[in-house]
N, C-alpha and C positions, 0 to 999 in steps of 0.2 A: 106511525104514519113515518117517517125518513124526516129529521130535516128537508134533505135537498124538496122533498113534494114539498113540507108545509112552505118553506121561500116558494116553491114558486107559486101554491094559494095564495100566501099572500100578496104576494105582488099582481095578482093575476086580480085581484079585487083594489086593490090601490088600484092599476090601470084603469081601471071601470070605472071607481068611484072619484079618480084625480086628473084626466083625460086631457087637460089641459094645464102647462102653469103657465109662470112667469122667468124670463131668464135673468139673472143678474150674473153680473160680468167680473166675476171671478173672489165677489164679495161674501162672506160667511160673519155673520153678528158684529157685522161694522168694522171687522179687521182682513186683512187681504192674504189671501189665503193658496198663493201661487202654487204653490204643490199639493195641496188639497185640488183644484178644481183649475190646474190648468189652464181649461178652453168655460171657465165660466160653470154655472151649475141652472139649474132650473126647480123651478121655487112652486110644489106642488098645495101649499098652503099661504099662500100670501095674506092673506086677510086672518087666519092662524094664529095661535098664539109662540108656537112653533112653527120652527121649519121645516118642511121636509121637503130637504134637495137628492137630487138626482145628477152628478156630473153631465156635460154637457160631451158628445161627440168628438173622436177631436174632427171626422170632415164635416161636424156639424158646429165651430165653434159660438160661443157666444158674443153677437161684435156691441152688441147695446143694450143698457140693464133697461127690461120694461118689459121686451118683445117675446109672443110666445111660442111656448115650447110644448112638446109633445114626448110620451116618453117613444124610447126607438123600437117599434114592435121584432126585431132580429135577437134582441138584447134584455128583451122586457124581465125575460125569466131565467137568465144567468145570475149566478153569483153578485155580477156586474153592472147591473144596470145601467143606463143611457140614455141621454137623453138628443132629441133633434132641435137645432133652435133655427126659430124664426129670424131670421134678420131683415125684415118685409117691413 
């Protein structure tokens, strides 16, 4: 099995296990990292001891921390998955 196939399988499992996340506006471990997550990040393990973060898509930035977000179905099987933030 190639690395890309394994990545796709792992991301498929993650997307089904962590269907919803919590939007975090440019924050990673308490430090502002605008270059790493310029549009915010989606935290798929908000209650867990470690964060599983996916960067928010350019067309769906995180405007408010705590709002729900989901994996972008168009990018979830790529090398760089993105999240769609629901800023409602």
